[in-house]
C-alpha positions in Angstrom: -15.0 19.8 -36.8 -14.9 16.3 -35.3 -18.2 15.7 -34.6 -22.0 17.1 -33.8 -22.8 18.9 -30.7 -22.9 16.4 -28.0 -24.3 15.9 -24.2 -22.2 16.2 -21.3 -23.6 13.5 -18.9 -23.1 14.6 -15.3 -21.0 11.5 -14.2 -17.7 10.2 -14.0 -18.1 8.5 -17.3 -19.6 11.4 -18.7 -16.4 14.1 -18.1 -14.2 11.4 -18.4 -15.9 10.8 -22.3 -15.3 15.0 -22.5 -11.9 14.8 -21.7 -11.0 11.8 -24.4 -13.1 14.2 -26.6 -11.0 17.5 -25.6 -7.9 14.9 -26.2 -8.8 13.8 -29.8 -9.5 17.7 -30.7 -6.4 18.8 -29.6 -4.0 15.9 -31.4 -6.6 16.4 -34.6 -5.8 20.3 -34.8 -2.4 20.4 -33.3 -2.7 22.4 -30.2 -0.8 22.2 -27.1 -3.5 24.3 -24.9 -7.1 24.7 -24.7 -10.1 26.2 -22.7 -14.0 25.2 -22.1 -16.1 28.0 -22.2 -19.9 27.6 -20.8 -22.8 29.7 -19.9 -23.2 29.4 -16.1 -26.3 27.8 -15.9 -27.2 27.6 -11.9 -24.4 25.3 -9.4 -24.5 22.4 -11.8 -21.0 23.9 -13.6 -19.1 23.5 -10.4 -18.5 19.5 -11.2 -17.0 20.0 -14.1 -15.1 22.7 -13.2 -13.5 21.0 -10.1 -12.7 17.7 -12.6 -11.0 20.0 -15.9 -8.7 21.5 -12.8 -7.6 18.5 -11.9 -6.7 18.0 -16.1 -4.9 21.0 -16.0 -8.0 22.9 -18.2 -9.3 26.1 -17.4 -12.5 26.7 -17.1 -14.3 29.8 -18.7 -17.6 31.5 -18.1 -19.6 33.8 -20.6 -22.1 36.3 -19.7 -26.0 34.5 -20.2 -26.7 38.3 -20.9 -24.3 38.1 -24.0 -25.1 34.8 -25.3 -29.0 36.0 -25.2 -28.1 39.6 -27.2 -25.7 37.9 -29.6 -27.6 35.3 -30.6 -29.6 37.0 -33.6 -26.5 38.4 -35.2 -25.6 35.2 -37.7 -29.5 34.1 -38.3 -31.5 36.9 -37.4 -33.7 34.5 -35.9 -34.4 35.0 -32.1 -34.5 30.8 -31.5 -33.0 29.3 -29.1 -31.5 25.4 -29.0 -28.6 23.9 -27.2 -27.1 23.2 -31.0 -27.3 27.3 -31.6 -26.2 28.4 -27.8 -23.2 25.7 -27.8 -21.5 28.0 -31.5 -22.9 31.6 -29.8 -20.4 30.6 -26.7 -18.0 29.3 -28.2 -17.3 32.6 -30.9 -18.0 34.5 -27.7 -15.0 32.4 -25.6 -13.3 32.9 -29.2 -13.3 36.9 -29.2 -11.8 36.9 -25.9 -15.3 38.0 -24.2 -15.2 35.7 -21.1 -14.2 35.8 -17.3 -12.3 33.0 -15.0 -14.7 31.9 -12.0 -13.1 31.6 -8.6 -12.8 28.0 -8.1 -12.7 27.6 -4.1 -10.5 25.5 -2.1 -10.1 24.8 1.4 -11.6 27.5 4.1 -12.8 29.5 1.4 -14.6 26.5 0.3 -16.0 25.9 3.3 -17.1 29.5 4.2 -18.9 29.9 0.9 -21.1 26.7 1.6 -21.5 27.4 5.3 -22.2 31.0 5.0 -24.9 30.1 2.0 -26.7 27.1 4.2 -26.8 29.8 6.7 -28.6 32.3 4.7 -31.0 29.1 3.6 -31.7 28.8 7.8 -32.4 32.4 8.2 -34.9 32.5 5.6 -36.2 29.2 6.9 -36.4 31.0 10.3 -38.7 34.1 9.0 -40.8 32.0 7.0 -41.6 30.3 10.5 -41.8 33.4 12.3 -44.2 34.5 9.8 -46.7 31.6 9.9 -46.5 32.7 13.9 -47.5 35.8 13.4 -50.6 34.6 11.0 -51.4 31.9 14.0 -51.9 34.9 16.2 -53.8 36.9 14.0 -56.2 34.4 14.1 -56.1 33.3 17.4 -54.7 35.6 19.8 -54.1 39.3 18.1 -53.4 40.8 21.5 -50.3 38.8 22.3 -47.9 40.8 20.5 -49.4 43.7 22.8 -47.4 42.0 25.5 -44.5 40.5 22.9 -43.6 42.5 20.2 -40.7 39.8 19.4 -40.1 36.2 20.0 -38.0 35.8 23.0 -37.6 32.9 25.2 -40.2 33.8 27.3 -43.0 34.5 24.5 -41.9 31.2 23.0 -42.7 29.6 26.5 -46.2 31.3 26.9 -47.0 29.8 23.4 -45.7 26.3 24.3 -47.5 26.2 27.6 -51.0 28.6 26.8 -51.2 29.2 23.3 -54.6 30.5 23.5 -56.4 33.4 25.3 -58.9 30.7 27.2 -55.6 28.9 28.9 -54.8 32.3 30.6 -57.8 34.2 31.0 -59.0 32.0 33.5 -56.3 31.8 35.4 -54.1 33.8 38.3 -50.7 35.8 38.1 -49.2 33.8 40.4 -50.4 30.1 38.7 -49.1 31.3 35.0 -46.0 32.3 36.5 -45.5 28.9 38.4 -46.4 27.3 34.9 -44.0 29.3 32.9 -41.3 28.3 35.6 -41.8 24.8 34.7 -40.2 25.0 31.2 -36.3 24.4 31.0 -35.4 27.4 29.0 -37.3 30.2 31.2 -36.5 30.3 35.4 -38.0 33.8 35.7 -40.7 35.0 34.1 -41.6 38.7 34.3 -44.0 39.3 36.2 -45.6 42.8 35.2 -45.5 40.9 31.5 -47.6 38.1 32.8 -50.0 40.7 34.3 -50.5 42.5 31.0 -51.0 38.7 29.4 -53.7 38.0 31.6 -55.6 41.0 31.4 -55.1 41.3 27.4 -56.4 37.4 27.6 -59.4 38.3 29.3 -60.7 40.6 26.1 -59.2 38.7 23.1 -61.3 39.0 20.1 -59.0 35.6 19.2 -61.2 32.8 17.3 -62.1 30.1 18.9 -63.6 27.8 16.8 -60.7 24.9 14.9 -58.6 24.9 17.9 -57.9 21.4 17.9 -55.3 21.2 15.4 -54.5 25.3 15.9 -52.9 24.0 19.1 -50.9 21.3 17.4 -50.1 23.7 14.6 -48.6 26.5 17.2 -46.7 23.6 19.1 -45.2 22.3 15.7 -43.5 26.2 14.4 -42.3 26.8 18.4 -40.3 23.5 18.5 -39.2 24.5 14.6 -38.1 27.9 15.7 -36.3 26.7 18.4 -34.6 24.0 16.4 -33.8 26.7 13.8 -32.5 29.4 16.4 -30.3 26.4 17.4 -29.0 25.5 14.1 -28.0 29.0 13.0 -26.1 29.8 16.3 -24.3 26.5 16.1 -22.8 26.7 12.7 -21.9 30.4 13.4 -19.8 29.2 15.6 -18.0 26.6 13.2 -18.0 29.4 10.7 -16.3 32.3 13.2 -13.7 29.3 13.9 -13.1 28.9 10.2 -12.9 32.8 9.8 -10.1 33.1 12.4 -7.9 31.1 10.9 -7.7 33.3 8.0 -5.3 35.9 7.6 -7.6 38.7 6.9 -10.1 38.4 10.1 -7.3 39.6 12.7 -7.6 42.9 10.2 -11.1 43.2 9.8 -11.9 43.0 13.4 -9.7 46.0 13.7 -12.9 48.0 11.6 -15.3 49.5 14.3 -18.6 48.2 13.4 -17.7 44.9 11.5 -19.0 41.9 13.8 -18.1 38.1 13.0 -21.1 37.3 11.4 -20.4 40.2 8.9 -16.9 39.2 8.7 -17.9 36.0 8.1 -20.2 37.0 4.9 -17.3 39.1 3.6 -15.2 36.6 3.6 -17.6 33.6 2.1 -18.4 36.2 -0.8 -14.9 37.7 -1.5 -12.5 35.2 -0.4 -8.8 36.0 0.1 -8.1 39.5 -0.4 -4.5 38.6 -1.9 -6.4 37.6 -5.2 -7.1 40.9 -6.3 -4.8 43.5 -8.0 -6.7 46.5 -7.4 -9.8 47.2 -4.8 -11.4 48.6 -8.2 -12.0 44.7 -8.7 -14.1 44.2 -5.6 -16.0 47.6 -6.6 -16.9 45.7 -10.0 -17.4 42.2 -8.2 -19.8 44.1 -6.1 -21.5 45.6 -9.0 -21.1 49.3 -7.9 -19.1 50.9 -10.8 -21.4 53.5 -12.1 -23.3 53.8 -15.5 -24.2 56.3 -17.8 -26.4 56.5 -20.7 -25.8 59.7 -22.3 -26.2 60.6 -26.0 -25.4 63.8 -28.0 -26.8 67.1 -25.7 -28.2 64.4 -23.2 -26.4 63.2 -20.2 -28.1 60.9 -18.0 -28.0 60.3 -14.8 -25.3 58.2 -13.5 -26.3 54.7 -11.6 -24.8 51.6 -10.2 -24.3 48.9 -12.8 -25.5 46.2 -10.3 -23.5 43.5 -12.4 -21.5 41.3 -10.1 -22.6 39.4 -7.0 -25.8 40.3 -5.7 -25.6 39.1 -2.3 -22.2 40.8 -1.5 -24.1 43.9 -3.1 -26.8 43.0 -0.3 -24.6 42.9 2.4 -22.6 46.1 2.3 -25.8 48.3 2.0 -27.0 46.4 4.9 -23.6 46.9 6.9 -23.5 50.4 6.0 -25.9 51.8 8.3 -24.6 50.4 11.5 -21.2 51.3 10.3 -22.1 54.9 10.3 -24.0 54.6 13.6 -20.9 52.7 15.3 -18.0 53.7 13.3 -16.8 57.7 13.6 -14.8 58.0 10.4 -17.6 56.5 8.1 -20.1 58.9 10.2 -18.4 61.9 9.7 -17.9 60.8 5.9 -21.2 60.5 5.1 -21.9 64.0 6.8 -19.3 65.5 4.9 -21.0 63.6 1.6 -24.1 65.0 2.4 -23.2 68.8 3.3 -20.8 69.6 1.5 -21.3 73.5 -0.6 -20.1 71.3 -3.7 -21.7 68.8 -5.4 -23.8 67.5 -1.8 -25.1 63.6 -2.2 -28.3 62.3 -1.2 -28.4 60.1 1.5 -28.5 56.8 -0.6 -26.3 58.3 -3.0 -23.6 58.7 0.3 -24.1 55.0 1.2 -23.2 53.6 -2.3 -20.1 55.9 -2.3 -19.2 54.7 1.0 -20.0 50.7 0.3 -16.9 51.2 -2.2 -15.0 53.3 0.4 -15.6 50.7 2.7 -14.1 48.0 -0.2 -11.3 49.9 -0.7 -10.2 50.4 3.3 -11.2 46.4 3.7 -8.6 45.5 0.9 -6.0 47.9 2.4 -6.0 46.7 5.3 -5.8 43.2 4.3 -3.2 43.4 1.9 -1.2 46.3 3.7 -1.6 43.9 7.1 -2.5 47.1 9.1 -5.1 48.2 11.7 -7.8 50.4 10.3 -6.9 54.0 11.2 -10.0 56.0 10.8 -7.9 59.7 11.0 -6.1 58.5 8.6 -9.2 57.6 6.3 -10.7 60.9 7.0 -7.7 63.0 6.3 -6.7 61.4 3.1 -10.5 61.9 1.7 -10.3 65.6 3.0 -7.0 66.5 1.2 -8.0 64.7 -2.3 -11.5 66.6 -1.5 -9.4 70.3 -1.6 -6.7 69.5 -4.1 -9.9 68.9 -6.1 -11.0 72.4 -4.8 -7.7 74.1 -5.5 
């Protein structure tokens, strides 16, 4: 061995020293090729991956679960430290138990970064919305009877007259005139104003601490609007980027897939041309089936959930609207849940359809053909009839 375990500092000089160590080891052992194996820990490996790619050295990953389960094989101890982990990772790489991460470039990198950022903004928007609901529960619980969601008029009301006491002594015409003064609302709905006035006069909202509460709701309304605008602007940028990809033209031919869904799919999957088979996509999404059986016992098959969690969540989130708006997927869902032989439960059918969607996405993008729902249904039914025969 060249030396004892050593740290790799997250800096240009640290990476250059690591590269020099690699060159030294290759020279000493007479090797012409080398791979670097890591256990992924968050985002910290990305900088090193791009650096090594520039140097022509492939970086591979071992599954953290494999490291955890195999570290006791040598010493039968559950101890954990960096030196031991490095040795375990090296042995896993030597045995070929690794995978190559996809290093993103150009549009793919832009879509991944933008989609991840939009997700964080959406989470922040939901958090602000929950804070506004909590505020209303304390100071104006009847508000939701008039405005079940935070639309333009609801935000204007919270901005101009957040407390029941701001409304109770006013007239309908006076309130409407006050709301018209807002730049975002020119035509307030009179029936809603009338109902708002009625519930405000009988509100059970808290009347103490309103000075600070007024500042709180004003801040929350401003942040809510700001986040909505930022998400809308970012979505426009992402849509423009997605439209430059070769896949966008074909993905939009699938009824039920909107721009937002296409953006998320491309950010998670990337170019479909890099995959050899749609089963790779199914595995990437963690939708491959696993079974725990022993002897006479046959366990129930379940999805592995080993893959990209965000991609799997996206497929499940998309499938229900797709069943409603895409005739081909609706018919398949009905067929899977009502067929006389081995009918599936609704959730099982949705899992199967998620895998089918990935196959469809792969086919339309790789073959560059528009989606044909009738052909998809005919292929499924013909396969089922052949199996039954």
